[in-house]
C-alpha positions in Angstrom: 0.0 0.0 0.0 1.4 3.3 -1.1 1.7 6.5 1.0 -1.3 8.1 -0.7 -3.5 5.0 -0.1 -2.6 5.1 3.6 -3.4 8.8 3.9 -6.7 8.3 2.1 -7.6 5.4 4.4 -6.8 7.4 7.5 -8.6 10.6 6.4 -11.8 8.8 5.2 -13.6 9.0 8.6 -12.8 12.7 8.9 -14.0 13.4 5.4 -17.3 11.7 6.2 -17.7 13.7 9.5 -17.1 17.0 7.7 -19.7 16.0 5.1 -22.2 15.2 7.8 -21.6 18.4 9.7 -21.9 20.4 6.4 -25.2 18.8 5.8 -26.5 19.4 9.3 -25.3 23.0 9.6 -25.1 24.3 6.0 -27.6 27.1 6.6 -25.6 28.4 9.6 -22.4 28.2 7.7 -23.9 30.1 4.8 -25.3 32.7 7.2 -21.8 33.1 8.6 -20.3 33.5 5.2 -22.8 36.2 4.3 -22.2 38.0 7.6 -18.4 37.9 7.2 -18.7 39.1 3.6 -20.9 42.0 4.7 -18.4 43.0 7.4 -15.5 42.9 5.0 -17.4 44.8 2.4 -18.3 47.6 4.9 -14.7 47.9 6.2 -13.4 48.2 2.6 -16.2 50.7 1.8 -17.4 48.6 -1.1 -14.1 48.8 -3.0 -13.8 45.0 -3.4 -17.5 44.1 -3.5 -17.3 42.1 -6.7 -14.3 40.1 -5.4 -16.1 39.5 -2.1 -19.2 38.3 -3.9 -17.2 36.0 -6.1 -15.4 34.5 -3.1 -18.6 34.1 -1.1 -20.2 32.3 -4.1 -17.3 30.0 -4.5 -17.3 29.2 -0.8 -21.0 28.4 -0.9 -20.5 26.1 -4.0 -17.7 24.3 -2.1 -20.0 23.9 0.9 -22.6 22.4 -1.4 -20.1 19.9 -2.9 -18.9 18.9 0.6 -22.4 18.5 1.9 -23.5 16.3 -1.0 -20.4 14.3 -1.2 -22.1 11.1 0.0 -25.2 11.5 -2.2 -24.5 9.6 -5.3 -28.0 10.0 -6.6 -28.3 13.8 -6.0 -25.2 15.7 -7.2 -25.2 19.4 -6.3 -26.9 21.6 -9.0 -23.7 23.4 -9.8 -22.1 20.3 -11.2 -23.0 19.4 -14.7 -23.8 15.9 -15.8 -21.4 14.3 -18.2 -22.5 14.4 -21.9 -24.2 11.2 -23.1 -22.2 9.2 -25.6 -23.1 9.6 -29.3 -25.2 6.9 -30.9 -23.1 4.1 -32.5 -22.3 4.6 -36.2 -24.2 2.2 -38.5 
């Protein structure tokens, strides 16, 4: 077993725990992200509003991916489905 396999095996329980916590407390985490973004935006007097909005959006997308990691049937809406294969040539 290689080093990466060993690390993955040891980190698997922590990954599952983080996913469970993200599912349970996702709304609180999103509220905290919004609150922090508002505070930073007010302190910078709106100078970096677009960058703050972009970062907050990416953080929320990452939260969604983490929270839905165990759901094989329901991928998060931001992830696109792979294209279907073309029909076989006759």
